[in-house]
N, C-alpha and C positions, 0 to 999 in steps of 0.2 A: 083599016084606017088607024093612024097613030093617035093614041090618047094624049090630050093636052096636059101640060105640066101644071100642077096645082101648087100655088104659093099661099094657100090659106094657112092661118096660124096652126090649125090642127095637123095639116099635112106636113108643114115644116117641123113641128114638134115631133111628129112620129118618125120623120126621117133624120132628126138630129141625133148625133152620137151621144154617148153617155157623158163625155167630157163637155160637149156643147150644152147639154141640158144642165150640167152642174154650173157652168158659167151663167146661164140664164137664171137659175135659182139664186145664185149669189147676187146678181144684179137686182132681182126682185126683192130680196131681203134688204138690200141697200135702199131701194125705192120706198119700201114700207117704213124703214127707219127715218128716211128723210121726211116723209109725209107726217109721221108721228111727231117728230121734233118741230116741224114747221107749225103744226096746229097748236102744240103745247106752248111754244114760244110766242106765237101770235096772241093767244089768250093771255099769257103772263104779261107781255109787253103792253097790251091794250089796257088791262086792269091797272098796271103800274103807272101808265101815263095819266089815266083818269084820276087815280088817287093822288098822284103827285101834283097835278094842276090844282085840285081842290085844296091840298095841304099848303101849297105855296101862297095862294091867295089868303087863306086863313092865317098863315104865319105872318105875313106882312102886316095884317091888322093887329096881331098880338104885339109885334115889335113896335109898331107905331104907338101903341098904348103902353109900351115899356112893361108888358106883362110877361115876364120870363117864365114864371111857374105855369101860367096859362099856356104859353107856347110849348113847354115841356109836356104838359098834359095832352095837348093837341097831338104832339108827335108820338105819344105813347098809345094812342088809340089804334087798335089792331082790327083788321089788317091795314098795313100801310105800304106805300111805295118806297123805293130805294132812297129818294131824297129825304123823306121823313125819318128814315132809320139813321141816316147820316146826321141829320140835325138833332135827333134825339140824343145821340152819343155826345155831340158837341155841347148841347145845353146841359146835359147831366154833368159833364166834366166842368163846365163853367160854374154851375151851382155848387158842386162839391168843392171846387177851388175857392169860391167866395166864402163858403162856410169854414173851410180850413184857415183862410186868412183871418177871419173874424175870431174864431175860437182859439187858434194857436198863436196867431200874430205873425207879421212879416219877418220879424227878427228870428223867431224860433224855427220858422218853416224853411229857412235857408235860401237857396238860389231858385226857388220855385217860381216859374214864370207862367202865369195863368193863361195868357194868350198863346204861348207856345204849347201848353198842354191841350188847349182846345184844338189847335191846328193838328197836333199829333193824333188826337181822337178822330178828327175829320178824315185825315189821310188813311188811318187804319181801317175805319169802317167803310170808307169809300172803296178801297181796294177789294174788300170782301164782297161788297154789293156788286161791283163790276164783275167779279168772278162768278157770282150767282147768275147774273144776266147772261154770261157767256156759256152757261151749261148747255151742252148738246151741240154747240156751234163747232167744236173741234171735230166731232163726228161728221158734220156737214162738209167741213173743209176736206176731210179725208175722202169722203165719197166723191166730192167734186173733182178731186185730183186723181183718184184711183179708178173710178168707174170707166173712163175711156180706155184705160189700159186693160181692165178686166174684159171689156168688150173686144179689145184688140186681141186678147188671148183667145177668145172664142172665134175670132176671124182666122187666126193662125190655125186653130184646130180644124175649122171648116176647110181651109185651103189644103191642109194635110189630107183630109178626107177625100177631097177632089182628086188629088194626085194618086192616093192609094186606090181609088176606084178606077182611075184611068190605067193604072199599071196592071190591075187584075182583069178588068173587062175591056180594056182598050178604049180608044177614043170613039165610042159608039154614039156620038151625038150628045146634045145637051141633056137629054133625059138621063144619061148615065151619070152625070155629075151634078144634076140639079139639086140633090139633097145637100151636098157639101157647099155649093154656092149659096143656097138659101140659108144654111146655118151660118156661113160667114157674114152675110148681109144682115141677118136678124140680130146676131150678137153685137155687131158694130152699132146698129141703130139703137138697140136696147141700151148699150153703154152710154151713148150720147143722150138718149132720152132721160136717163137718170142723172147724168153729170150736169147738163145745162140748167135744169131747175135748181139743182143743189147749189150751183155757183150763184144764181140769181137770189135764192133765199138767203144764202150766207152773206152776200153783200148787203141785202136789205136789212138784216138784223144787225150786222156790224155797224151800219150807218145809224140805226136806231139806238144802239148802245152809245155811240159817239154823242148823240143828242142828249141822252141821259147824263153823260159825263159833263157836258157843257152846263146843263141845268143844275147838277149837283155842285159844280164849281161856282156858278153864279149865286146860288142860294147860300152856299157856305161863305162866300165873300161878303154877302149882305149881312150875315150873322156876325162875322168877324168885325165888320165896320161898326155894327151896333155895339159890340163889346168894347171897341175902342172909344166910341162916344160915351159909353157909360163910365169907362175908366177916367175920361177927361172930366166928366161931371163930378165923379167922386173926388178927384184931385182938387 
């Protein structure tokens, strides 16, 4: 009686060629990296969102009270989210500019524009914070695009194994080529199993970063509007 063909993970692994096993190991490393980045970014984004919400509400109260130094002290409390870091740089630039205008005088300081200096500080720090939020996402994008091709490489290797077996043993039934077929199917499935979650996770965190950027722009605009109001009061 002919023995049935086993497609269990152990049987397929045992029948997989060295090249096929190498492909599976590479895909496994990609999967572990994707999982590690996903967990780390999830924790980082969750903490940043919570801290940013608390900071924005507290900042609005400080600005309503016209308490600039209190707002700066609030932004300097560590750890903080990306919004607080951007606002800290803007407030520090604003306070330093006010002190320079008072101590040196507008005539001696030249073409210094306080509002322009604040906007430059916001843009500079915001770009750095966005880059920090994107850490690891480049690797996820690479995995999402490369994993299917790595799996396809394993598929090609499996098909080559099938034809090599058929050429040496002849077309002796499915059992003669089962190992190569199993190798081709497994590597393809493994590649998709790694690539599909990587695409979903990458898109999720990209959208989360876009939300952070919107919040940073909105809070920065509120601060700039406050500075303009203060300038009109001083005038």
